N, C-alpha and C positions, 0 to 999 in steps of 0.2 A: 235119022237127023235129030239134032238136039232141039230142045223146045224153044223156038224163036220168040214166043210170047213172054218169056221170062227175061227180065233185064239182065244184061251180062256185063261183067267187068273183066279187064285183063288179069288183075290180081285182087283177091280178097284176103285180108289178114284177119284171123280169128283170135282176138285177145290183144288188149292194149297195155301190156306191161312193157318192160324195157326192150325185150326182143322185138315185140310187135311194133312199138313206136319207132325204134331206130331203123327197122327194116322199111317201114312206111315212108319215113323221111328220106332215106337214101334212094328209094325207088322213085318217089315223086320228084326229087331233084334231078333225076335222069329222064324226066318226061313221061313216066309210066303212070297211068291212071290206077289209083289204089283206093279201095274201100276198106276201112278198118271197123270191125264190129266188136264192141266191148259191152259186157253185161252190166257194168256199172257206169256212173257218170262222174267225171273228174270235177274236183279232186277227191280222192278217197285214200284211206289207209290200207296197207297190206301187211301181213305178217312177214317180216323181213329184218335182217340184222342191220341194214341201212349203212353198211360200210362198202366203199367202192375202191378197188385198187387203182392207183394212178396209171396203170397200163392203158386205160380207156381214154385218157385225155387227148392224145393226138387225133383219134377217130371222132370223138365228140366235137372237137374244134373244127374238123373237116366238114362236119354236118352243119356248122354254124351255131353250135350250142356252147354258150359261155357259162360253164359251171360256176365259176367264181362270182358271177352276178347273183347267185343264190346264197352266197355267204356260208358255204359249208365249213365244217370243222376240218382242219388239216391234221392228219394222223400219221405219226412217225414211229411210234413205239408200241410194242406188244407185251402184254403181261398174261401169263398162264398160271392158274392156281389149281392145286389138287383139292379134293374134298376136305382135307384137314386144314386147308389154308396155306400150305406150303406153296411158294411161288417162285417163278423165274421171270426175267425180263429180257427182251431182245429188241434191237432196232429193226425196223422194216426196211428192206432194201429199197423198194420203190416208194413205199408209203402209200397213203390213200386219202380219201376224204369221206366225211360223214354227212349224209344228206337224207332227209326223210323221203320215202316213196310218195307221200302226200304232195311234197313240193316238187321233186324231180319229175315224176310222171306227168304232173300237170304242166310243168314247164315244157316238156317234150311234146305233149299234146298240143299246146298252143303253137309251138314251132311247126308241128306237122300241119296244122290248119293253115298257117301262113304259107307253107310250101305247097298247098293245094290238095292235101289228103282229105278225102271225104270220110266222115264218121257216122256210124249208127251206134249211139250210146244207149244205155239201159235196155239193151237188146241181147238176147241169148241165141246162139246157134243150136238148134235142137237136133239137126240131122245133116250129114254131108254124104252125098252119094256121087260116085264117079260113073258117068254114062256117056258113051260115044265121044270120048276124049274131052269131056267137059264135066265140071263139078256142078251139082245142084245142091244148094243150101236151103234148108227150111228154117225159118226164124221163129222166135217166140211171138212175134207180131202177126204171124200167119203168112207173111210174105215168103216168096221164093225168089232166089237169085241164082244166076249162073256165073261161073268164073272159069277162065282158062287155067289159072294157077291159084291154089289155096295154100297159104302159109299158116299152119296151126301153131299159134303161140299162146295157147289158152291156159298155161300154167301146169301145176303139179298133177292134177287129177280131176277129170270131169266125166260126165256121162258119155261124152264123145269117145273116150278111151274104151268104155264098155262096148259101144257100138262097133268099134274097130277090132274088138276081141284082142286087145293088147295083153300080152302075157302078164305083165306086172299087176294089172288091174284085178286079176283073179285071186291074188293073195293079199290079205289085209296087212297093212303096215301098223306096227305098234306105236308109232311116233305121233306126238302132237306138238304144235308150236304155239307159244304164248308171247305176245309183245305188248310192252307199255312204252309210253313216253314219260320221262321223269325229269325233275330238276334235282341235281345232285352235284356234289363237290368231288370231281375227279379231274385230273389234268386233261385238257381238251385234245392233247396230242396222243392220247393213249387209247388203245382198244384192249380191253381185258376179257379173258375167257376163263370163267370159273366153273370147275367141275363139281358135280354132286352125284348122289346115287342115281344111276340110270338117267343121266342127263348132263347138260352143261348150259351155261348162260353167258351171253356176250353183252357187254356194255361199252358204248362209245358215244362221243359227242356228235350231235347233228347241228342244224341251224338253230338260231334264236335261243342260245344258251340252254338248250335242251339236250337230253341224252336218250338214245334208244336202248332199252333194256329188253332183250329178247332171249327166250330159252326154249330148248328142245327137251322133252321128256317123254315118258310112256303113258299110254292110257291106263296101264296097271297102277302106276303111281297115283294118278288122279282117282281111279276107282277105289283104291285102298283108303284114301283120305276124304273122298266125297266131294270136296269143293277145291277150287284153285287156291284160295287163301289158306285153307287147312293144309293142303299139300305143300305150299310154300313154307309155312311155319314148321312143318314136320320134317321135310326133306331138304329143301334148298338152304334153310337156315343152319344146317349142320356145317356148311362152309361159312366161316366167320366173315368172309368178304361179302357173301350174299346176304348174310344176316344183317350186316351194316347197311347194305343198300335197301333192303326191305323195311328196315326200321327207320332209317334216316331220310330216305328220298321223299320228295313231294311228287305225287302221281298226278300227271297233267289231266288224264281222263280216268274216271273211276273204274270202268270195266276194260279189261284188256281185249285186244284182238286175238282170236284163237282160230287155229286151223287144225283139222284132223287128217289122218291118213297120209302123212308125209312119207313118201317112198323114195329110197335111194337105190332101188333096184335098177338093173340094166334095162334101158329102153332102146328104141330104134328111132332114127331121125327121118325115115320115110315109111309111111303106112298107106297102102291103097292109093298111091300116087300123091298123097298129101306130104308136103314138106313140114316136118315138125321142128320147132325152134324153142330155145330157152328151156325152162323147166319141163316142158312137154316132151323134150327129146332126152333129157337127162339132168339130174339135180345133184350137185356136189354137196357133200355133207357140210352143214353150216359152220362146223368148227374150223374148216379150211378158209372161211371168210372171203370167198371169192365168187359167190353166186351172181351178184349184180354185174360184175365185170364180164363173167362168162355169158350172161344173157345178151349184153351189148355186143360182144364179139360174135356170138351166134347170129345176131341180127345182121351184122356186117357180112358174114359168110353167105347167109341166105339171100340177101339183096344182091350181092355180087353174082351169084349163080343164076338168079331169076333174070337179072339184066342181060346176062350172056344168052340166056334162052331166047329172049326176044330179039336179040341182034344176030344170033347164029342159027336161024332156021327153025326155031320152035321144036327142037328135038327133045321130047320129054324123057326118053330113056337116058340120054346123055346128061340132062339136068339132074335127074335123080342119082345117077352114078357119081357125077362130079360133086354134088352136095354131100352125099354120104362120105365120100373120100375126104373132102375138106373138113367135115365135121369130126370124123374119127381121128384124123391127123392132129387136130387142134385139141380135142377134149377127151378122147377115150382113156388115155393113160392117166390123165388128171382125175377123172372120175373113179377109176379103179383104185388109185392111191387114196383118194378120199374115203372110199368104203373100207379100205384096210386100216387107215388111221382111226376111223370111227370106232373100231373094236378096242382101241387102246384107252378110250375115255368113257366115262359113265360108270364103269365098274370101280368101286372104291379102292381096292387094293391095286389093281392094274393102273389106275390113274395116278396113284401115289408113286408107283415105281417108274412110270413113264415120265412124269414131271421131274422127279429127282434125277433120272438118267439124262434127260435132255439138258438139265441145268449144268451138268458136268461135261456135256458134249455140245457146246454151243455151235460147233460147225455142223453137227448133225441136224440141229434145230433149223439153222439157216438153210440147209439143203432141203429139208422137208418143206419149208415155206416157199422156196423157189419152185419146187416141183408141183405145188398146188396152185401156183400163180403163173401167169403168162408174161410175155414180153410186151412192151408198148407197141401198139398197133395203130 
C-alpha cells in the first residue's frame, strides 16, 4: 500500500515555465486538482530569446490568456547575418510576438491562481520515486507529497535528470547562454540573428520599448577570454552588427542572466512513468527561434493526455504510449532538423557560405523556417 499519511494530489507539475503553467491552467479548467512546484518566486528572469511564434495564439486565447494586454512587440521580419556582417532578410509567414519571460510567466501564473491551481513557490523537488502506482516527491522544505500523475516541466537540466539516469546528462554540453535586456534602435517588427565564431546572437523587441539580446556560445570561448565582457569584445564584436549593439545599446541591468550546460541532445518524453514536457523533453536550437511556442504546445499535449487518463479509466500504460506518440509526431522531426541546422552556424566559413546561399535561394529559406515552426493550434 502507498503511504496514506503523505498528502496526495491527482497531478503535481514540477516546474513553472511555459509548459508547466499552460498545462496547469488547462487541467484546472477541466476540474482536475493541480499542484505546481517552482523553485523560484514570480516574477523572475530566464535565459530565453523571448520571441514567440503566432502559432500559439489560438490556444492561449482558449485558455483565457490575452497576450495583447501585455503590449508585446509584433514581429513580422527576419534578418540573418554571417560573422562578416553579410546579411539577408525575409518575411515571417506567421509572424510572432516579443514578450519577456518576466512578464509572460508572471501573467500566466496569475491566471493559473485565478483558475484554482495551487502553487508551492521557492521550493525545489529533490527526489521523485515511483512506488505502488504512486509518485512520492521529497521537497527542499522537508515535506513529502504523493501524486497519481507527475508532469516534469523543470527545464533544460537538473539533478532530477541525474537521478533518472537520463542518457544526455552523462555527457557535458559545451554551450552556455547569455541574456540581456537593452534599449536599442532597431525596428520593432524585426528579429535579427547574428552569427559569430562558435555562436550566434538574437535580438528582438519585447514590451516597454525594450529589446531582448540573447546569445549562445561555448564554454571554450569564455574560458579563452576569461570574462563575458572580454569575450564579447574579442569574439562577438567581429560581427559589425554585434559590435554596434554592444557599443551603442543601453543595458537595462548590469549583469546578464547566464545558464550553463545547454544540451540539444535527444531526450525522452517519458522516464520511469514521469511525463516530461518542454525543455525537459527536448530543446530546439535557439537559432530556430521557436522554443517558447514548442513549450506551450507541449503543455497542451500533456494536459490533453492527462485529462483523458482521468476520464478513461486511469490507464497508465495507455497514457504513456499516447503521450509519447503525440509528442514525437509533433516535435521529433523539428528537433532533428534543428540539430542539423545548428551545424551550419557558428563556424565562420560555413556560416558565410550558408547565409550567402540562402540569400540566393529565398524559397529554401522559407521552407527551412516552415519546417522548424508549427501550424496554429
